[in-house]
All heavy atoms as a GROMACS GRO file, in nm:
protein
  581
    1MET      N    1  -0.227   2.953   3.715
    1MET     CA    2  -0.093   2.977   3.760
    1MET      C    3   0.004   2.884   3.688
    1MET      O    4  -0.011   2.763   3.695
    1MET     CB    5  -0.081   2.945   3.908
    1MET     CG    6  -0.137   3.045   3.998
    1MET     SD    7  -0.058   3.019   4.154
    1MET     CE    8  -0.131   3.150   4.237
    2SER      N    9   0.093   2.938   3.620
    2SER     CA   10   0.192   2.854   3.554
    2SER      C   11   0.319   2.854   3.635
    2SER      O   12   0.369   2.959   3.676
    2SER     CB   13   0.219   2.906   3.413
    2SER     OG   14   0.276   3.034   3.420
    3ARG      N   15   0.367   2.738   3.660
    3ARG     CA   16   0.492   2.723   3.735
    3ARG      C   17   0.607   2.721   3.637
    3ARG      O   18   0.600   2.660   3.532
    3ARG     CB   19   0.490   2.594   3.815
    3ARG     CG   20   0.384   2.597   3.923
    3ARG     CD   21   0.371   2.465   3.990
    3ARG     NE   22   0.489   2.438   4.070
    3ARG     CZ   23   0.510   2.326   4.137
    3ARG    NH1   24   0.421   2.231   4.130
    3ARG    NH2   25   0.617   2.308   4.209
    4ARG      N   26   0.709   2.784   3.672
    4ARG     CA   27   0.826   2.788   3.587
    4ARG      C   28   0.911   2.665   3.614
    4ARG      O   29   0.943   2.634   3.728
    4ARG     CB   30   0.905   2.913   3.619
    4ARG     CG   31   0.982   2.960   3.505
    4ARG     CD   32   1.039   3.093   3.530
    4ARG     NE   33   1.154   3.100   3.441
    4ARG     CZ   34   1.244   3.189   3.442
    4ARG    NH1   35   1.238   3.285   3.529
    4ARG    NH2   36   1.343   3.187   3.358
    5ARG      N   37   0.944   2.594   3.509
    5ARG     CA   38   1.025   2.473   3.524
    5ARG      C   39   1.171   2.505   3.503
    5ARG      O   40   1.206   2.590   3.422
    5ARG     CB   41   0.983   2.367   3.423
    5ARG     CG   42   0.846   2.315   3.447
    5ARG     CD   43   0.818   2.204   3.351
    5ARG     NE   44   0.688   2.144   3.378
    5ARG     CZ   45   0.642   2.040   3.315
    5ARG    NH1   46   0.712   1.984   3.219
    5ARG    NH2   47   0.525   1.991   3.346
    6GLU      N   48   1.252   2.432   3.573
    6GLU     CA   49   1.396   2.449   3.554
    6GLU      C   50   1.439   2.376   3.427
    6GLU      O   51   1.388   2.269   3.397
    6GLU     CB   52   1.472   2.391   3.673
    6GLU     CG   53   1.452   2.466   3.802
    6GLU     CD   54   1.536   2.407   3.913
    6GLU    OE1   55   1.631   2.331   3.883
    6GLU    OE2   56   1.508   2.436   4.029
    7PRO      N   57   1.529   2.433   3.352
    7PRO     CA   58   1.578   2.363   3.233
    7PRO      C   59   1.658   2.239   3.273
    7PRO      O   60   1.735   2.240   3.368
    7PRO     CB   61   1.665   2.466   3.163
    7PRO     CG   62   1.702   2.564   3.268
    7PRO     CD   63   1.591   2.564   3.369
    8VAL      N   64   1.633   2.133   3.200
    8VAL     CA   65   1.702   2.007   3.228
    8VAL      C   66   1.830   2.005   3.146
    8VAL      O   67   1.828   2.028   3.026
    8VAL     CB   68   1.613   1.887   3.192
    8VAL    CG1   69   1.684   1.756   3.220
    8VAL    CG2   70   1.483   1.896   3.266
    9PRO      N   71   1.941   1.979   3.208
    9PRO     CA   72   2.067   1.978   3.132
    9PRO      C   73   2.079   1.853   3.046
    9PRO      O   74   2.070   1.741   3.094
    9PRO     CB   75   2.174   1.980   3.241
    9PRO     CG   76   2.109   1.921   3.361
    9PRO     CD   77   1.963   1.956   3.351
   10PHE      N   78   2.093   1.874   2.917
   10PHE     CA   79   2.111   1.764   2.825
   10PHE      C   80   2.250   1.770   2.762
   10PHE      O   81   2.267   1.741   2.644
   10PHE     CB   82   2.005   1.767   2.714
   10PHE     CG   83   1.868   1.727   2.762
   10PHE    CD1   84   1.768   1.821   2.774
   10PHE    CD2   85   1.842   1.596   2.796
   10PHE    CE1   86   1.643   1.785   2.818
   10PHE    CE2   87   1.717   1.559   2.840
   10PHE     CZ   88   1.616   1.654   2.851
   11ALA      N   89   2.345   1.806   2.840
   11ALA     CA   90   2.481   1.820   2.788
   11ALA      C   91   2.537   1.684   2.744
   11ALA      O   92   2.619   1.677   2.652
   11ALA     CB   93   2.572   1.882   2.893
   12PHE      N   94   2.492   1.576   2.808
   12PHE     CA   95   2.544   1.445   2.772
   12PHE      C   96   2.507   1.406   2.629
   12PHE      O   97   2.578   1.333   2.563
   12PHE     CB   98   2.497   1.338   2.871
   12PHE     CG   99   2.349   1.320   2.875
   12PHE    CD1  100   2.287   1.226   2.795
   12PHE    CD2  101   2.270   1.396   2.961
   12PHE    CE1  102   2.151   1.209   2.798
   12PHE    CE2  103   2.134   1.379   2.965
   12PHE     CZ  104   2.074   1.286   2.883
   13LEU      N  105   2.395   1.458   2.578
   13LEU     CA  106   2.358   1.429   2.440
   13LEU      C  107   2.453   1.498   2.343
   13LEU      O  108   2.490   1.441   2.240
   13LEU     CB  109   2.215   1.474   2.412
   13LEU     CG  110   2.106   1.394   2.480
   13LEU    CD1  111   1.969   1.454   2.451
   13LEU    CD2  112   2.109   1.249   2.434
   14THR      N  113   2.490   1.619   2.374
   14THR     CA  114   2.585   1.690   2.289
   14THR      C  115   2.719   1.619   2.288
   14THR      O  116   2.784   1.606   2.184
   14THR     CB  117   2.601   1.834   2.338
   14THR    OG1  118   2.472   1.894   2.348
   14THR    CG2  119   2.687   1.915   2.244
   15GLU      N  120   2.759   1.572   2.404
   15GLU     CA  121   2.886   1.499   2.412
   15GLU      C  122   2.878   1.368   2.334
   15GLU      O  123   2.974   1.328   2.269
   15GLU     CB  124   2.922   1.471   2.557
   15GLU     CG  125   2.959   1.594   2.636
   15GLU     CD  126   2.981   1.561   2.783
   15GLU    OE1  127   2.990   1.441   2.816
   15GLU    OE2  128   2.987   1.656   2.862
   16ALA      N  129   2.765   1.301   2.336
   16ALA     CA  130   2.750   1.174   2.266
   16ALA      C  131   2.755   1.194   2.115
   16ALA      O  132   2.807   1.111   2.041
   16ALA     CB  133   2.620   1.106   2.306
   17ASP      N  134   2.698   1.306   2.068
   17ASP     CA  135   2.701   1.334   1.924
   17ASP      C  136   2.842   1.363   1.875
   17ASP      O  137   2.877   1.331   1.762
   17ASP     CB  138   2.610   1.451   1.891
   17ASP     CG  139   2.463   1.413   1.901
   17ASP    OD1  140   2.434   1.292   1.895
   17ASP    OD2  141   2.379   1.504   1.914
   18SER      N  142   2.921   1.426   1.959
   18SER     CA  143   3.056   1.463   1.914
   18SER      C  144   3.156   1.350   1.933
   18SER      O  145   3.269   1.360   1.887
   18SER     CB  146   3.103   1.588   1.990
   18SER     OG  147   3.116   1.559   2.128
   19PHE      N  148   3.119   1.244   2.001
   19PHE     CA  149   3.213   1.135   2.027
   19PHE      C  150   3.232   1.052   1.901
   19PHE      O  151   3.136   1.010   1.837
   19PHE     CB  152   3.159   1.046   2.140
   19PHE     CG  153   3.246   0.928   2.168
   19PHE    CD1  154   3.367   0.943   2.233
   19PHE    CD2  155   3.208   0.802   2.129
   19PHE    CE1  156   3.447   0.835   2.260
   19PHE    CE2  157   3.289   0.692   2.155
   19PHE     CZ  158   3.408   0.709   2.221
   20ARG      N  159   3.354   1.029   1.867
   20ARG     CA  160   3.388   0.945   1.752
   20ARG      C  161   3.481   0.834   1.800
   20ARG      O  162   3.577   0.859   1.871
   20ARG     CB  163   3.459   1.025   1.643
   20ARG     CG  164   3.378   1.137   1.588
   20ARG     CD  165   3.280   1.084   1.486
   20ARG     NE  166   3.207   1.196   1.427
   20ARG     CZ  167   3.085   1.186   1.384
   20ARG    NH1  168   3.022   1.072   1.391
   20ARG    NH2  169   3.025   1.289   1.333
   21SER      N  170   3.450   0.715   1.757
   21SER     CA  171   3.533   0.602   1.796
   21SER      C  172   3.638   0.576   1.689
   21SER      O  173   3.613   0.592   1.570
   21SER     CB  174   3.445   0.477   1.813
   21SER     OG  175   3.525   0.365   1.839
   22ASN      N  176   3.754   0.537   1.733
   22ASN     CA  177   3.859   0.504   1.637
   22ASN      C  178   3.864   0.353   1.611
   22ASN      O  179   3.956   0.305   1.546
   22ASN     CB  180   3.994   0.554   1.686
   22ASN     CG  181   4.033   0.491   1.818
   22ASN    OD1  182   3.954   0.420   1.879
   22ASN    ND2  183   4.154   0.519   1.864
   23VAL      N  184   3.765   0.280   1.661
   23VAL     CA  185   3.759   0.136   1.640
   23VAL      C  186   3.661   0.108   1.526
   23VAL      O  187   3.544   0.143   1.535
   23VAL     CB  188   3.714   0.062   1.768
   23VAL    CG1  189   3.705  -0.086   1.744
   23VAL    CG2  190   3.807   0.094   1.882
   24ALA      N  191   3.710   0.048   1.420
   24ALA     CA  192   3.625   0.017   1.305
   24ALA      C  193   3.558  -0.117   1.327
   24ALA      O  194   3.619  -0.210   1.380
   24ALA     CB  195   3.708   0.014   1.178
   25PRO      N  196   3.432  -0.130   1.286
   25PRO     CA  197   3.366  -0.261   1.298
   25PRO      C  198   3.429  -0.360   1.202
   25PRO      O  199   3.488  -0.322   1.100
   25PRO     CB  200   3.221  -0.232   1.260
   25PRO     CG  201   3.227  -0.109   1.179
   25PRO     CD  202   3.344  -0.029   1.228
   26PRO      N  203   3.419  -0.487   1.232
   26PRO     CA  204   3.477  -0.586   1.142
   26PRO      C  205   3.404  -0.587   1.008
   26PRO      O  206   3.286  -0.553   1.000
   26PRO     CB  207   3.457  -0.719   1.216
   26PRO     CG  208   3.346  -0.693   1.311
   26PRO     CD  209   3.353  -0.548   1.347
   27PRO      N  210   3.473  -0.623   0.901
   27PRO     CA  211   3.406  -0.626   0.770
   27PRO      C  212   3.297  -0.732   0.768
   27PRO      O  213   3.305  -0.835   0.835
   27PRO     CB  214   3.519  -0.661   0.673
   27PRO     CG  215   3.625  -0.723   0.756
   27PRO     CD  216   3.612  -0.665   0.893
   28ARG      N  217   3.193  -0.706   0.689
   28ARG     CA  218   3.082  -0.800   0.679
   28ARG      C  219   3.125  -0.925   0.603
   28ARG      O  220   3.195  -0.917   0.503
   28ARG     CB  221   2.964  -0.736   0.608
   28ARG     CG  222   2.909  -0.617   0.686
   28ARG     CD  223   2.787  -0.563   0.621
   28ARG     NE  224   2.677  -0.654   0.653
   28ARG     CZ  225   2.553  -0.634   0.615
   28ARG    NH1  226   2.523  -0.533   0.541
   28ARG    NH2  227   2.458  -0.719   0.648
   29ARG      N  228   3.080  -1.038   0.653
   29ARG     CA  229   3.113  -1.165   0.590
   29ARG      C  230   3.021  -1.187   0.471
   29ARG      O  231   2.900  -1.169   0.479
   29ARG     CB  232   3.092  -1.278   0.692
   29ARG     CG  233   3.134  -1.414   0.643
   29ARG     CD  234   3.113  -1.520   0.750
   29ARG     NE  235   2.973  -1.534   0.788
   29ARG     CZ  236   2.886  -1.613   0.726
   29ARG    NH1  237   2.924  -1.682   0.621
   29ARG    NH2  238   2.762  -1.622   0.767
   30ARG      N  239   3.079  -1.225   0.359
   30ARG     CA  240   2.999  -1.251   0.239
   30ARG      C  241   2.927  -1.384   0.256
   30ARG      O  242   2.986  -1.482   0.304
   30ARG     CB  243   3.089  -1.257   0.117
   30ARG     CG  244   3.144  -1.121   0.081
   30ARG     CD  245   3.217  -1.126  -0.049
   30ARG     NE  246   3.127  -1.180  -0.152
   30ARG     CZ  247   3.152  -1.174  -0.281
   30ARG    NH1  248   3.263  -1.120  -0.325
   30ARG    NH2  249   3.067  -1.223  -0.368
   31PRO      N  250   2.799  -1.391   0.216
   31PRO     CA  251   2.727  -1.518   0.227
   31PRO      C  252   2.786  -1.620   0.129
   31PRO      O  253   2.830  -1.586   0.019
   31PRO     CB  254   2.584  -1.483   0.192
   31PRO     CG  255   2.590  -1.353   0.119
   31PRO     CD  256   2.714  -1.283   0.165
   32SER      N  257   2.782  -1.744   0.171
   32SER     CA  258   2.835  -1.850   0.086
   32SER      C  259   2.738  -1.877  -0.030
   32SER      O  260   2.625  -1.826  -0.032
   32SER     CB  261   2.854  -1.978   0.167
   32SER     OG  262   2.728  -2.029   0.208
   33ALA      N  263   2.780  -1.957  -0.124
   33ALA     CA  264   2.696  -1.990  -0.240
   33ALA      C  265   2.571  -2.065  -0.195
   33ALA      O  266   2.461  -2.044  -0.249
   33ALA     CB  267   2.775  -2.072  -0.340
   34GLY      N  268   2.585  -2.150  -0.096
   34GLY     CA  269   2.469  -2.225  -0.045
   34GLY      C  270   2.367  -2.134   0.021
   34GLY      O  271   2.246  -2.153   0.005
   35GLU      N  272   2.416  -2.035   0.097
   35GLU     CA  273   2.323  -1.941   0.161
   35GLU      C  274   2.251  -1.857   0.057
   35GLU      O  275   2.130  -1.832   0.068
   35GLU     CB  276   2.399  -1.850   0.257
   35GLU     CG  277   2.447  -1.921   0.382
   35GLU     CD  278   2.534  -1.831   0.467
   35GLU    OE1  279   2.593  -1.734   0.415
   35GLU    OE2  280   2.544  -1.859   0.587
   36THR      N  281   2.323  -1.814  -0.045
   36THR     CA  282   2.261  -1.734  -0.152
   36THR      C  283   2.157  -1.818  -0.226
   36THR      O  284   2.046  -1.771  -0.254
   36THR     CB  285   2.368  -1.683  -0.249
   36THR    OG1  286   2.466  -1.609  -0.176
   36THR    CG2  287   2.308  -1.594  -0.355
   37ALA      N  288   2.191  -1.942  -0.258
   37ALA     CA  289   2.097  -2.030  -0.327
   37ALA      C  290   1.974  -2.056  -0.239
   37ALA      O  291   1.861  -2.060  -0.288
   37ALA     CB  292   2.165  -2.160  -0.366
   38GLY      N  293   1.995  -2.074  -0.110
   38GLY     CA  294   1.883  -2.097  -0.019
   38GLY      C  295   1.790  -1.978  -0.011
   38GLY      O  296   1.667  -1.994  -0.007
   39ARG      N  297   1.846  -1.858  -0.012
   39ARG     CA  298   1.762  -1.738  -0.009
   39ARG      C  299   1.681  -1.726  -0.137
   39ARG      O  300   1.562  -1.691  -0.134
   39ARG     CB  301   1.849  -1.614   0.010
   39ARG     CG  302   1.908  -1.606   0.149
   39ARG     CD  303   1.999  -1.487   0.163
   39ARG     NE  304   2.066  -1.489   0.293
   39ARG     CZ  305   2.163  -1.408   0.327
   39ARG    NH1  306   2.208  -1.318   0.242
   39ARG    NH2  307   2.218  -1.417   0.447
   40TRP      N  308   1.744  -1.753  -0.250
   40TRP     CA  309   1.672  -1.749  -0.378
   40TRP      C  310   1.561  -1.853  -0.381
   40TRP      O  311   1.450  -1.828  -0.426
   40TRP     CB  312   1.768  -1.773  -0.494
   40TRP     CG  313   1.831  -1.646  -0.543
   40TRP    CD1  314   1.953  -1.598  -0.510
   40TRP    CD2  315   1.772  -1.551  -0.631
   40TRP    NE1  316   1.975  -1.479  -0.573
   40TRP    CE2  317   1.866  -1.448  -0.649
   40TRP    CE3  318   1.651  -1.544  -0.698
   40TRP    CZ2  319   1.840  -1.337  -0.730
   40TRP    CZ3  320   1.625  -1.434  -0.778
   40TRP    CH2  321   1.720  -1.333  -0.793
   41LEU      N  322   1.592  -1.973  -0.332
   41LEU     CA  323   1.492  -2.080  -0.331
   41LEU      C  324   1.375  -2.045  -0.240
   41LEU      O  325   1.258  -2.069  -0.276
   41LEU     CB  326   1.557  -2.211  -0.288
   41LEU     CG  327   1.472  -2.337  -0.296
   41LEU    CD1  328   1.429  -2.361  -0.440
   41LEU    CD2  329   1.549  -2.456  -0.244
   42LEU      N  330   1.404  -1.989  -0.126
   42LEU     CA  331   1.297  -1.947  -0.035
   42LEU      C  332   1.211  -1.838  -0.098
   42LEU      O  333   1.088  -1.842  -0.092
   42LEU     CB  334   1.356  -1.898   0.098
   42LEU     CG  335   1.255  -1.849   0.201
   42LEU    CD1  336   1.165  -1.963   0.246
   42LEU    CD2  337   1.327  -1.787   0.319
   43GLY      N  338   1.273  -1.742  -0.163
   43GLY     CA  339   1.199  -1.635  -0.230
   43GLY      C  340   1.112  -1.688  -0.342
   43GLY      O  341   0.995  -1.648  -0.356
   44LEU      N  342   1.167  -1.780  -0.422
   44LEU     CA  343   1.088  -1.839  -0.530
   44LEU      C  344   0.971  -1.920  -0.477
   44LEU      O  345   0.862  -1.922  -0.536
   44LEU     CB  346   1.177  -1.925  -0.619
   44LEU     CG  347   1.272  -1.849  -0.711
   44LEU    CD1  348   1.364  -1.946  -0.784
   44LEU    CD2  349   1.194  -1.766  -0.811
   45THR      N  350   0.991  -1.989  -0.364
   45THR     CA  351   0.884  -2.068  -0.305
   45THR      C  352   0.771  -1.978  -0.257
   45THR      O  353   0.653  -2.009  -0.279
   45THR     CB  354   0.939  -2.151  -0.188
   45THR    OG1  355   1.046  -2.234  -0.236
   45THR    CG2  356   0.831  -2.238  -0.126
   46VAL      N  357   0.805  -1.867  -0.195
   46VAL     CA  358   0.702  -1.774  -0.147
   46VAL      C  359   0.626  -1.714  -0.265
   46VAL      O  360   0.503  -1.708  -0.264
   46VAL     CB  361   0.767  -1.664  -0.060
   46VAL    CG1  362   0.669  -1.552  -0.031
   46VAL    CG2  363   0.821  -1.723   0.069
   47VAL      N  364   0.697  -1.673  -0.368
   47VAL     CA  365   0.632  -1.614  -0.485
   47VAL      C  366   0.544  -1.719  -0.554
   47VAL      O  367   0.430  -1.690  -0.594
   47VAL     CB  368   0.737  -1.556  -0.582
   47VAL    CG1  369   0.675  -1.520  -0.715
   47VAL    CG2  370   0.804  -1.435  -0.520
   48ALA      N  371   0.592  -1.842  -0.567
   48ALA     CA  372   0.513  -1.947  -0.630
   48ALA      C  373   0.387  -1.976  -0.548
   48ALA      O  374   0.279  -2.001  -0.605
   48ALA     CB  375   0.596  -2.073  -0.647
   49GLY      N  376   0.398  -1.973  -0.416
   49GLY     CA  377   0.280  -1.993  -0.332
   49GLY      C  378   0.177  -1.884  -0.349
   49GLY      O  379   0.056  -1.911  -0.356
   50LEU      N  380   0.223  -1.760  -0.358
   50LEU     CA  381   0.129  -1.650  -0.378
   50LEU      C  382   0.062  -1.656  -0.515
   50LEU      O  383  -0.059  -1.636  -0.528
   50LEU     CB  384   0.202  -1.516  -0.362
   50LEU     CG  385   0.248  -1.483  -0.219
   50LEU    CD1  386   0.335  -1.358  -0.221
   50LEU    CD2  387   0.129  -1.464  -0.128
   51VAL      N  388   0.140  -1.688  -0.617
   51VAL     CA  389   0.083  -1.700  -0.752
   51VAL      C  390  -0.014  -1.817  -0.757
   51VAL      O  391  -0.123  -1.807  -0.816
   51VAL     CB  392   0.196  -1.715  -0.856
   51VAL    CG1  393   0.140  -1.753  -0.992
   51VAL    CG2  394   0.274  -1.585  -0.867
   52GLY      N  395   0.020  -1.929  -0.695
   52GLY     CA  396  -0.070  -2.044  -0.693
   52GLY      C  397  -0.200  -2.013  -0.620
   52GLY      O  398  -0.308  -2.052  -0.666
   53ALA      N  399  -0.191  -1.942  -0.509
   53ALA     CA  400  -0.313  -1.906  -0.436
   53ALA      C  401  -0.400  -1.812  -0.519
   53ALA      O  402  -0.523  -1.823  -0.518
   53ALA     CB  403  -0.276  -1.840  -0.304
   54LEU      N  404  -0.336  -1.723  -0.593
   54LEU     CA  405  -0.412  -1.633  -0.678
   54LEU      C  406  -0.480  -1.708  -0.793
   54LEU      O  407  -0.597  -1.684  -0.823
   54LEU     CB  408  -0.318  -1.525  -0.735
   54LEU     CG  409  -0.381  -1.415  -0.817
   54LEU    CD1  410  -0.475  -1.332  -0.731
   54LEU    CD2  411  -0.274  -1.328  -0.878
   55VAL      N  412  -0.408  -1.801  -0.855
   55VAL     CA  413  -0.464  -1.878  -0.966
   55VAL      C  414  -0.579  -1.966  -0.918
   55VAL      O  415  -0.683  -1.977  -0.983
   55VAL     CB  416  -0.354  -1.962  -1.034
   55VAL    CG1  417  -0.412  -2.066  -1.128
   55VAL    CG2  418  -0.258  -1.871  -1.108
   56ILE      N  419  -0.564  -2.026  -0.802
   56ILE     CA  420  -0.671  -2.112  -0.749
   56ILE      C  421  -0.789  -2.028  -0.701
   56ILE      O  422  -0.904  -2.068  -0.715
   56ILE     CB  423  -0.616  -2.201  -0.635
   56ILE    CG1  424  -0.519  -2.303  -0.693
   56ILE    CG2  425  -0.727  -2.271  -0.558
   56ILE    CD1  426  -0.445  -2.384  -0.589
   57GLY      N  427  -0.762  -1.909  -0.647
   57GLY     CA  428  -0.869  -1.828  -0.591
   57GLY      C  429  -0.946  -1.746  -0.692
   57GLY      O  430  -1.057  -1.702  -0.664
   58LEU      N  431  -0.888  -1.719  -0.809
   58LEU     CA  432  -0.957  -1.635  -0.907
   58LEU      C  433  -1.091  -1.691  -0.953
   58LEU      O  434  -1.188  -1.616  -0.965
   58LEU     CB  435  -0.867  -1.607  -1.026
   58LEU     CG  436  -0.768  -1.493  -1.007
   58LEU    CD1  437  -0.680  -1.478  -1.130
   58LEU    CD2  438  -0.839  -1.363  -0.978
   59PRO      N  439  -1.104  -1.820  -0.981
   59PRO     CA  440  -1.236  -1.870  -1.024
   59PRO      C  441  -1.344  -1.851  -0.918
   59PRO      O  442  -1.460  -1.824  -0.952
   59PRO     CB  443  -1.212  -2.018  -1.051
   59PRO     CG  444  -1.068  -2.028  -1.081
   59PRO     CD  445  -1.003  -1.924  -0.996
   60SER      N  446  -1.310  -1.861  -0.793
   60SER     CA  447  -1.411  -1.844  -0.689
   60SER      C  448  -1.449  -1.699  -0.671
   60SER      O  449  -1.555  -1.668  -0.617
   60SER     CB  450  -1.361  -1.902  -0.557
   60SER     OG  451  -1.252  -1.826  -0.511
   61MET      N  452  -1.364  -1.607  -0.715
   61MET     CA  453  -1.396  -1.465  -0.703
   61MET      C  454  -1.461  -1.410  -0.829
   61MET      O  455  -1.496  -1.293  -0.835
   61MET     CB  456  -1.268  -1.385  -0.673
   61MET     CG  457  -1.209  -1.421  -0.540
   61MET     SD  458  -1.068  -1.324  -0.484
   61MET     CE  459  -0.992  -1.261  -0.627
   62ALA      N  460  -1.477  -1.493  -0.930
   62ALA     CA  461  -1.538  -1.447  -1.055
   62ALA      C  462  -1.684  -1.411  -1.031
   62ALA      O  463  -1.756  -1.482  -0.961
   62ALA     CB  464  -1.527  -1.555  -1.162
   63HIS      N  465  -1.726  -1.302  -1.090
   63HIS     CA  466  -1.863  -1.255  -1.071
   63HIS      C  467  -1.957  -1.332  -1.163
   63HIS      O  468  -1.935  -1.340  -1.284
   63HIS     CB  469  -1.871  -1.105  -1.102
   63HIS     CG  470  -2.008  -1.050  -1.091
   63HIS    ND1  471  -2.072  -1.038  -0.970
   63HIS    CD2  472  -2.094  -1.004  -1.184
   63HIS    CE1  473  -2.191  -0.986  -0.990
   63HIS    NE2  474  -2.208  -0.965  -1.119
   64GLN      N  475  -2.061  -1.388  -1.104
   64GLN     CA  476  -2.161  -1.458  -1.184
   64GLN      C  477  -2.284  -1.369  -1.195
   64GLN      O  478  -2.328  -1.309  -1.098
   64GLN     CB  479  -2.199  -1.590  -1.118
   64GLN     CG  480  -2.086  -1.690  -1.113
   64GLN     CD  481  -2.130  -1.818  -1.044
   64GLN    OE1  482  -2.237  -1.825  -0.987
   64GLN    NE2  483  -2.045  -1.919  -1.050
   65SER      N  484  -2.341  -1.363  -1.314
   65SER     CA  485  -2.461  -1.282  -1.332
   65SER      C  486  -2.579  -1.350  -1.263
   65SER      O  487  -2.585  -1.473  -1.255
   65SER     CB  488  -2.490  -1.262  -1.480
   65SER     OG  489  -2.519  -1.386  -1.540
   66PRO      N  490  -2.676  -1.273  -1.215
   66PRO     CA  491  -2.792  -1.334  -1.146
   66PRO      C  492  -2.873  -1.428  -1.236
   66PRO      O  493  -2.935  -1.520  -1.189
   66PRO     CB  494  -2.877  -1.214  -1.104
   66PRO     CG  495  -2.785  -1.098  -1.108
   66PRO     CD  496  -2.679  -1.130  -1.209
   67ALA      N  497  -2.874  -1.407  -1.368
   67ALA     CA  498  -2.950  -1.494  -1.458
   67ALA      C  499  -2.886  -1.633  -1.467
   67ALA      O  500  -2.954  -1.731  -1.494
   67ALA     CB  501  -2.958  -1.432  -1.597
   68ALA      N  502  -2.757  -1.641  -1.445
   68ALA     CA  503  -2.689  -1.770  -1.457
   68ALA      C  504  -2.709  -1.857  -1.335
   68ALA      O  505  -2.694  -1.978  -1.341
   68ALA     CB  506  -2.540  -1.747  -1.482
   69THR      N  507  -2.744  -1.797  -1.223
   69THR     CA  508  -2.762  -1.876  -1.101
   69THR      C  509  -2.908  -1.916  -1.089
   69THR      O  510  -2.999  -1.837  -1.116
   69THR     CB  511  -2.720  -1.795  -0.976
   69THR    OG1  512  -2.799  -1.677  -0.971
   69THR    CG2  513  -2.573  -1.759  -0.983
   70ARG      N  514  -2.932  -2.038  -1.046
   70ARG     CA  515  -3.068  -2.085  -1.027
   70ARG      C  516  -3.105  -2.071  -0.880
   70ARG      O  517  -3.022  -2.096  -0.794
   70ARG     CB  518  -3.078  -2.232  -1.068
   70ARG     CG  519  -3.062  -2.251  -1.217
   70ARG     CD  520  -3.078  -2.392  -1.262
   70ARG     NE  521  -3.145  -2.477  -1.165
   70ARG     CZ  522  -3.137  -2.609  -1.164
   70ARG    NH1  523  -3.065  -2.671  -1.255
   70ARG    NH2  524  -3.202  -2.681  -1.077
   71PRO      N  525  -3.229  -2.034  -0.851
   71PRO     CA  526  -3.268  -2.026  -0.711
   71PRO      C  527  -3.276  -2.166  -0.650
   71PRO      O  528  -3.294  -2.264  -0.723
   71PRO     CB  529  -3.407  -1.960  -0.716
   71PRO     CG  530  -3.456  -1.984  -0.855
   71PRO     CD  531  -3.334  -1.995  -0.941
   72PRO      N  532  -3.262  -2.177  -0.522
   72PRO     CA  533  -3.270  -2.310  -0.459
   72PRO      C  534  -3.410  -2.370  -0.476
   72PRO      O  535  -3.509  -2.300  -0.492
   72PRO     CB  536  -3.239  -2.283  -0.313
   72PRO     CG  537  -3.230  -2.137  -0.296
   72PRO     CD  538  -3.231  -2.073  -0.429
   73VAL      N  539  -3.415  -2.500  -0.471
   73VAL     CA  540  -3.542  -2.572  -0.492
   73VAL      C  541  -3.641  -2.538  -0.382
   73VAL      O  542  -3.761  -2.527  -0.406
   73VAL     CB  543  -3.516  -2.725  -0.497
   73VAL    CG1  544  -3.645  -2.801  -0.514
   73VAL    CG2  545  -3.420  -2.755  -0.610
   74ALA      N  546  -3.598  -2.516  -0.262
   74ALA     CA  547  -3.689  -2.489  -0.151
   74ALA      C  548  -3.761  -2.355  -0.167
   74ALA      O  549  -3.862  -2.331  -0.102
   74ALA     CB  550  -3.612  -2.490  -0.020
   75SER      N  551  -3.716  -2.267  -0.252
   75SER     CA  552  -3.780  -2.136  -0.266
   75SER      C  553  -3.903  -2.140  -0.356
   75SER      O  554  -3.970  -2.041  -0.374
   75SER     CB  555  -3.680  -2.036  -0.320
   75SER     OG  556  -3.645  -2.068  -0.454
   76HIS      N  557  -3.938  -2.256  -0.415
   76HIS     CA  558  -4.055  -2.266  -0.500
   76HIS      C  559  -4.184  -2.280  -0.421
   76HIS      O  560  -4.292  -2.281  -0.478
   76HIS     CB  561  -4.041  -2.386  -0.597
   76HIS     CG  562  -3.938  -2.365  -0.702
   76HIS    ND1  563  -3.948  -2.269  -0.800
   76HIS    CD2  564  -3.820  -2.428  -0.724
   76HIS    CE1  565  -3.842  -2.273  -0.878
   76HIS    NE2  566  -3.762  -2.370  -0.833
   77GLY      N  567  -4.177  -2.293  -0.292
   77GLY     CA  568  -4.296  -2.302  -0.209
   77GLY      C  569  -4.352  -2.440  -0.198
   77GLY      O  570  -4.468  -2.459  -0.167
   78ARG      N  571  -4.278  -2.540  -0.226
   78ARG     CA  572  -4.329  -2.677  -0.217
   78ARG      C  573  -4.296  -2.738  -0.087
   78ARG      O  574  -4.211  -2.718  -0.016
   78ARG     CB  575  -4.268  -2.763  -0.329
   78ARG     CG  576  -4.322  -2.722  -0.461
   78ARG     CD  577  -4.265  -2.813  -0.567
   78ARG     NE  578  -4.303  -2.758  -0.696
   78ARG     CZ  579  -4.258  -2.804  -0.808
   78ARG    NH1  580  -4.175  -2.904  -0.808
   78ARG    NH2  581  -4.296  -2.752  -0.920
   0.00000   0.00000   0.00000
C-alpha cells in the first residue's frame, strides 16, 4: 500500500532566489607588503621542508640487490 504524500510548499526557496540586495559588500582590503612577504616565506619554507624530506628519504628508499646484502651472523648456525 503506497500512501500518497502531500506536496510540501517550497515557495520560500523561489522567493529567496529572486531576492536581490541593493547593498554592495565592502571592497576587499589589499594585503600589505609584509603580509605578502610572510605568505611567500611560509610557502617557501613548506616547499623547502618537503624537498629536504625527499632528499633525506631517497637513500633509505633505494633498492638494494640481494647479492649486496650480507645475511646476519646468527643465520650461520653457530
